[in-house]
VOGUVEX-884527 format. One record per residue (C-alpha): residue number from 1; residue in one letter; z, x, y. Coordinates in Angstrom, 1 decimal. Each point is the difference from the previous one (the first is absolute). Example, Ala and Ser with C-alpha at 12.3 -4.5 7.8 and 13.67 -1.06 7.14 Angstrom:
+--------+-------+--------+--------+--------+
: zadren : pator :      Z :      X :      Y :
+--------+-------+--------+--------+--------+
:      1 :     A :    7.8 :   12.3 :   -4.5 :
:      2 :     S :   -0.7 :    1.4 :    3.4 :
+--------+-------+--------+--------+--------+
This chain:
+--------+-------+--------+--------+--------+
: zadren : pator :      Z :      X :      Y :
+--------+-------+--------+--------+--------+
:      1 :     M :   67.6 :  102.0 :   43.3 :
:      2 :     K :    0.2 :   -3.7 :    1.0 :
:      3 :     P :   -3.2 :   -2.0 :   -0.3 :
:      4 :     L :   -1.6 :   -1.1 :    3.3 :
:      5 :     P :    0.3 :   -3.7 :    0.9 :
:      6 :     D :   -3.3 :   -2.0 :   -0.4 :
:      7 :     M :    0.0 :   -0.8 :    3.7 :
:      8 :     L :    0.0 :    3.7 :    0.9 :
:      9 :     R :   -3.0 :    0.5 :   -2.4 :
:     10 :     R :   -1.9 :   -2.9 :    1.8 :
:     11 :     L :    0.9 :    1.2 :    3.6 :
:     12 :     P :   -3.1 :    2.3 :    0.4 :
:     13 :     Y :   -2.2 :   -3.1 :   -0.4 :
:     14 :     V :    2.1 :   -1.8 :    2.6 :
:     15 :     F :   -0.8 :    2.9 :    2.3 :
:     16 :     Y :   -3.7 :   -0.2 :   -0.8 :
:     17 :     A :   -0.1 :   -3.7 :    0.8 :
:     18 :     L :    2.0 :    0.5 :    3.2 :
:     19 :     A :   -2.4 :    2.7 :    1.1 :
:     20 :     A :   -2.9 :   -2.5 :   -0.2 :
:     21 :     L :    2.0 :   -2.7 :    1.7 :
:     22 :     F :    1.2 :    2.2 :    2.9 :
:     23 :     F :   -3.6 :    1.3 :    0.5 :
:     24 :     V :   -1.3 :   -3.5 :    0.5 :
:     25 :     W :    3.0 :   -1.2 :    2.0 :
:     26 :     E :    0.0 :    3.0 :    2.4 :
:     27 :     L :   -3.8 :   -0.1 :    0.5 :
:     28 :     A :    0.0 :   -3.7 :    0.6 :
:     29 :     N :    3.0 :    0.2 :    2.6 :
:     30 :     Q :   -1.6 :    2.9 :    1.9 :
:     31 :     W :   -3.5 :   -1.6 :   -0.1 :
:     32 :     M :    1.3 :   -3.3 :    1.4 :
:     33 :     T :    1.9 :    2.0 :    2.7 :
:     34 :     I :   -3.2 :    1.8 :    0.9 :
:     35 :     S :   -1.9 :   -3.2 :    0.0 :
:     36 :     Y :    2.4 :   -1.8 :    2.3 :
:     37 :     T :    0.4 :    2.8 :    2.5 :
:     38 :     T :   -3.7 :    0.9 :    0.1 :
:     39 :     Q :   -1.6 :   -3.5 :   -0.2 :
:     40 :     Y :   -1.8 :    0.4 :    3.3 :
:     41 :     A :   -1.3 :    3.5 :   -0.8 :
:     42 :     G :   -3.3 :    0.3 :   -1.8 :
:     43 :     G :   -0.2 :    0.9 :   -3.7 :
:     44 :     D :   -1.8 :    3.3 :    1.0 :
:     45 :     D :    2.9 :    1.1 :    2.3 :
:     46 :     P :    1.1 :    3.5 :   -1.0 :
:     47 :     M :    3.6 :   -0.8 :    0.4 :
:     48 :     V :   -0.3 :   -3.0 :   -2.4 :
:     49 :     R :   -1.7 :    2.3 :   -2.6 :
:     50 :     L :    2.7 :    2.6 :    0.5 :
:     51 :     S :    2.8 :   -2.6 :   -0.4 :
:     52 :     K :   -1.6 :   -1.4 :   -3.2 :
:     53 :     S :   -0.4 :    3.5 :   -1.4 :
:     54 :     M :    3.7 :    0.8 :    0.8 :
:     55 :     A :    1.0 :   -3.3 :   -1.7 :
:     56 :     L :   -1.9 :    0.8 :   -3.2 :
:     57 :     F :    1.4 :    3.6 :    0.0 :
:     58 :     S :    3.6 :   -1.3 :    0.4 :
:     59 :     A :   -0.4 :   -2.6 :   -2.7 :
:     60 :     V :   -1.6 :    2.5 :   -2.5 :
:     61 :     R :    2.8 :    2.6 :    0.8 :
:     62 :     E :    2.8 :   -2.5 :   -0.7 :
:     63 :     A :   -1.7 :   -1.2 :   -3.2 :
:     64 :     V :   -0.5 :    3.6 :   -1.2 :
:     65 :     Y :    3.6 :    0.8 :    0.7 :
:     66 :     I :    1.3 :   -2.9 :   -2.1 :
:     67 :     L :   -2.6 :    0.7 :   -2.7 :
:     68 :     A :    1.1 :    3.6 :   -0.2 :
:     69 :     N :    3.7 :   -1.1 :   -0.4 :
:     70 :     G :   -1.0 :   -2.2 :   -2.9 :
:     71 :     A :   -2.0 :    2.8 :   -1.6 :
:     72 :     F :    2.9 :    2.5 :    0.4 :
:     73 :     L :    2.3 :   -2.6 :   -1.6 :
:     74 :     H :   -2.5 :   -0.4 :   -2.9 :
:     75 :     V :   -0.1 :    3.8 :   -0.5 :
:     76 :     A :    3.8 :    0.3 :    0.1 :
:     77 :     I :    0.3 :   -2.7 :   -2.7 :
:     78 :     A :   -2.6 :    1.8 :   -2.1 :
:     79 :     I :    1.9 :    3.3 :    0.3 :
:     80 :     Y :    3.3 :   -1.8 :   -0.9 :
:     81 :     D :   -1.7 :   -1.4 :   -3.1 :
:     82 :     K :   -1.4 :    3.4 :   -0.9 :
:     83 :     V :    3.4 :    1.7 :    0.4 :
:     84 :     K :    1.7 :   -2.8 :   -2.0 :
:     85 :     G :   -2.6 :    0.3 :   -2.8 :
:     86 :     E :   -1.5 :   -3.5 :    0.0 :
+--------+-------+--------+--------+--------+
């Protein structure tokens, strides 16, 4: 079997960093959208709370998806190493 390139071995860590980046980025974008569109509604408005909850859920879901892809790649590399005998 051919050895895996070093970049492929580092790729799971790129996914982990991207998960954190996308979580913050998506949450910030949605939070700003909510703030701009509901600036005249009170902070206790149920629709504002629902929108913020949906924004948090969406950001977490996206980050978990990216994180799971990195973890899957990490496991696939470990299986490859185990089969290869390293």
